[in-house]
Structures are given as structure tokens and as C-alpha cells.
N, C-alpha and C positions, 0 to 999 in steps of 0.2 A: 449733517448728522453722521456719515461713515467717521469722519476723522474724532469725533467725539467716544463713539463705540470703540474705534481703535486707542485711543487714550485711557479709555475704561481696561480693555484687556491689558492694556502696558502696565497701567496701574496697578491692577488691584492685587498683581502678584508680588509688589512692593509693599502696599498701603491698603488698608480697611477702608471701607468707604465710608463717610461719615452722615451724608445723606444724599440722595438720589430723587432729584424733582422733573418730572417729564409729563407731557400732554400736548394740548393745545390749546386756544383760543376760548374756548368755553369749559373747559376741564382742565384741572391740576392734581396730580398726583403726585407725592413727598414720600418716599421711602425711606427709613430710618429702620434701625435693629430697634425692635420689639410694636414698631407703628407706623401704619399708612395713615396720612392724609389725604383727603378726597375733597377738592373743590368744583362741585358743579356748580356753572352756570346756568341762568334762567334757559338759554337758547340750547342746553343738552338734551342730542335726539335718545329718545328713548333706547335705542340700541345701543348707544353707548355706555349710556348706565350698565345696561347688563352684561355688556362685555366685559367692562371693567369689572364687575363683582363676580364674573363667572371665573376669569384668571385669575383674578387672587384665590378664588376657591379651587383654583388648580395646581395651583403652586403649594397653598398652604390649606390643608381643609380644617387645622385647627385655628384658624384666622377666628376672631369674634368680634362683632360690635356691641357694644353696649348702648341700651338706650333708657331711658327712664320716661314713663305713661304716665298720666294721670287721667284715669276712667273708672267706673261705674266697678262693681265688683265681679260683676257677670263678663264683663268683657276680659278680665286676666285669663280667663279658661278658653274665650275665641283666639288671642294671641299664641296660647298654647299652643290650638290645635293648628295653627298657621307654624309650628317649627319653631317658635321663640320659648325660649327657657328662662324661665319665672327663677330669679335669684332673689329677690326680697319684693314686700310689698308692707304700705304701713297705711291706714288710716289718712285723710287729710280732710279738710274744709270741704274740698270739691269731689269729692268719692275716696279714691283709693290710688296714692302712688308706689308702682309697679318697675322696682328694675329687671330689663329682661337683656339676656345675651342672645345675641343672635349668631348663632354658627353658620360658618362658611360650608361644612362638610352638608347642612341640612338645602336640598334644593327648592322644598318647597318654603322654607324661612327666607331661602336667599328670594325666590321671587315675589315675597310677597313684599319684603323689604324694597325692593326694587321699584315695584310698585307705589309705595309709600314716596321715595324718593321724586318719582315722576309726578306724584299728585303735588308735593310741597314745592319743588321747582313751576308751577302754572302760578306762583305766589313771589317767589324769591329764590335766590341762589342756596345752595345747601351745603354744607359739610359735615362731613364725617371723619371719624377716629374711627379704623381698625386693629386691633392689636394682633399681631403674628411673631412668629417664631424664625422671621425672616434672618437671612445673612447675604452678603455679597454674591453668591451664586443665585440664591433664591431673589435676587433683586436683578439679577442680568437676566434670569428666566423669566421672568415679570416681563421685563422691556419686550423681552422678543414675543411676547402673547400681543402686548397692549402695542406694540409698533403696525401690527397690520391695523388698526384703528386710521382713516383716512385726515391725514397731515398732522398725525402725531410726530413729534420729538423731542429730544434731552432736551431740556432750558437751563439745566446747574446740576454741578455733580463737585460736594465737596469729600475730601479724603479727609480721614482721623490726624492730626498732627502728630507723627511718630517722634517726635523732639518731647514733646508733651511729656507723652506715655512713657519714655524713659527716664525725665525728671522726676513723674509720680511713682517710680518702682525703686 
């Protein structure tokens, strides 16, 4: 892992990251500009789910996850009371289809979201997308936070092809 981290430090001075993949057997995190994709396997411990969400919130408080929930109208205010931000809603056949943003600056929303992920993991793997404003330095800082998780490793690093960028300009 040290050789990969050294490679990142040497290459980021010359090139920008395209994607950065890290994790362990039961969880995978892929960081790009604008989005972090996280896959949680069914065996992911609760503490790992929490540490990943908290680490992302420490690096970028403006990070957000968007979720669509079909529920009775009364449930919408319950989700809002847990810190979810209502973006839109519409009546549908089985109740209301509500779209919420889960803001990573709100610890109450993050805790409720983590509980939701853990409940889902009892039945199946979970994949989430988190939208953020991260850049190379934020990805590096996130890696520093996450590498404290047992068995955490860097899996793959892709750099932007500078020759393509020059041709496009």
C-alpha cells in the first residue's frame, strides 16, 4: 500500500486523478470529481458504515445523497424531522413519491441514514452515490481517514489522460 500512496503523491503533482478506488472485501469506495460511489456488502459491520459516512462528512460538509421514497404523506414530515431535506413529492398509486437530500453536514440525518443502510444490509448489498465537491487533495484526505479501518487498501487509481486533454483544447 505504501508504494501506491507514494505513486499517488508523485503523480498528482503532474496529473489529475480520474478515479480512485479503495476499500476491503466487504466494502468498496470509488471517488471521482463530483461523486463517491460506495458499495456495502451484506457482511459490512455497522461501525464501518458509520466511519465511512462520517469520514466523508468531515472532508466535505456539502456532500449529499439523494433518495427517493414511496410512503404515506404523513411519513414525509417524519423523514424531515430526521434531517432529510425534501426536494420534491408527488402523489402516486401507493402513496407519495418523495425525493430527499441527505445532507452530510447534518449528523442527525447521517445517523438515520446509517441506520437505514444497516437495516438494508440484513437483506442485500447496498450501493449508494454521494455527490460532493471533492478534488485530488480531498480524495487524499479521505484516504487518510479511511485507511484507519482494518484491512483497508487502495485497489485502483486512474489518472486523467493529459494527451487527450491537450487534443481537446
